[in-house]
N, C-alpha and C positions, 0 to 999 in steps of 0.2 A: 506493500501501500503507500503510494506518495503523496503524502501531509504538507500542507505549510502551515505558521505557525502566524495568526493573527492578532492584534492587537486592538480594543476598540476602546477609545477615549470617555469617559463618562462621568457623573455626579450621584455624590451619595440619595440625593434626591431622585436624578433619574435611572439608579443602577435597575431596577425589575424590570422597566421597558427595554431600556438596553440589551440585556438580556433574552427580552421577548422575541426582541426584533434582528439580533443572532441567531437566535436556534430556530429559528424559521427561515431566513436567509443561509447557513449553512450545515453541510451534514459536518455535527461537531464530532471527533474523534476519543473514541475512551467515554463521551459525553461528560465531560470533565469542562470548566468554564474556572478558572484563576483571576479570584479577583483580586488585586493588588493596587495597594492606597500609595500616594502621594505624600512620603514624608513629612513637605515640608509647607503642605496644601491636606488638608486632613480630609477637606470636602473631594477630591478630583480621585478620580477609582480609573483602575486599567485592569482592562478583563483582556486574558488572553486566553487562548485560545487554538487547537488543531484540526484544520481543515484538511478533509478527505479531499485531493486533487482529481480524482476520477473523475470526482463530478466538477462542471463547471463551477468555476468559480468566480465570480464579477468582485471586486472589493470594492465598487460602493457601492455594494447593496446594504450597509450598515455606513451610516457615519458616521467619523474619524476615525476609522477604521484603516490600519498599515500594516502590512508584511513585516515580520521580524524575523532575526535569528537569536542564536542561543547559547553563550558558554554554559554549561550546564556544572563546573563545576566552584566553580563564582558566581552563577544563579544572575549573568550578566546577560540581560535582553539589549538589543541594539540593531539598526538600519544599517546597510552599509554603508550610506553615504556619513552616518555617527563613524562607522568603522573607520572611515578613512579623516575625517577631521580628529578624531582622537591620536591617529599616525604620524601626521601633522602634525599635533602640539607638542606627541611627544619625540618627535623627529627633526627638529629644528627648520618644519617646514616645508620638509621632503614626504611625498608620498611614495614609500618603497612597499611592495606586496611581501614583502619577506623580512619585514619587521614587525618581531617579536610584541608582541602586546602583556604588562602587566597582569590578568586578568585577576588580580589579589584586590588589587586595587581598586576595581569597580565592579565587586562584591554587593548585590543584594541592587543594582543602580539598573536603571534603562539611558540606552546610550539614545538622542535621536539630535536633529537639528530642528537648526530658527534659525531668524534672518541674524541672529546673534552669532551663530556658528554652532557648535558643540555646548548641549543642553544636559545634561547628568540629572538624574532626577533619581531619590535614596528611592526607594521601595520594600513593603514588607505585607505580607500575604494578610487580606484584609478578609476574605473568606474563598472555602470553596466551595462550587457550585454543583450537586449530578446532577443531571436531566434527563434523569429514567422515570 
């Protein structure tokens, strides 16, 4: 089975409707959605889940959804753009695909980019939702 990790940004107020939209839009692998909380803004929640790529996946089916990658041992979630920015920040502005990231420095973080560059979001598990 080929899967892709997706992430949908939401708030505590909208979590129930967001979960409903996610579960109706995608085939969720293992029927689990991991809800993370932004440590710096506790009202911001981040839903992460794996989708089955056998079905056609429309990444725009749920607003605020992006594709992610995960470094398991440090529990770091990241976009490719954020990974590239991280490498440049750590390597004197040079993007080198052989550069080794010190993942332990990004433990329990979500790395994304915005207009200001690399954005590091400290996270913790808020709850795990079983969709059975």
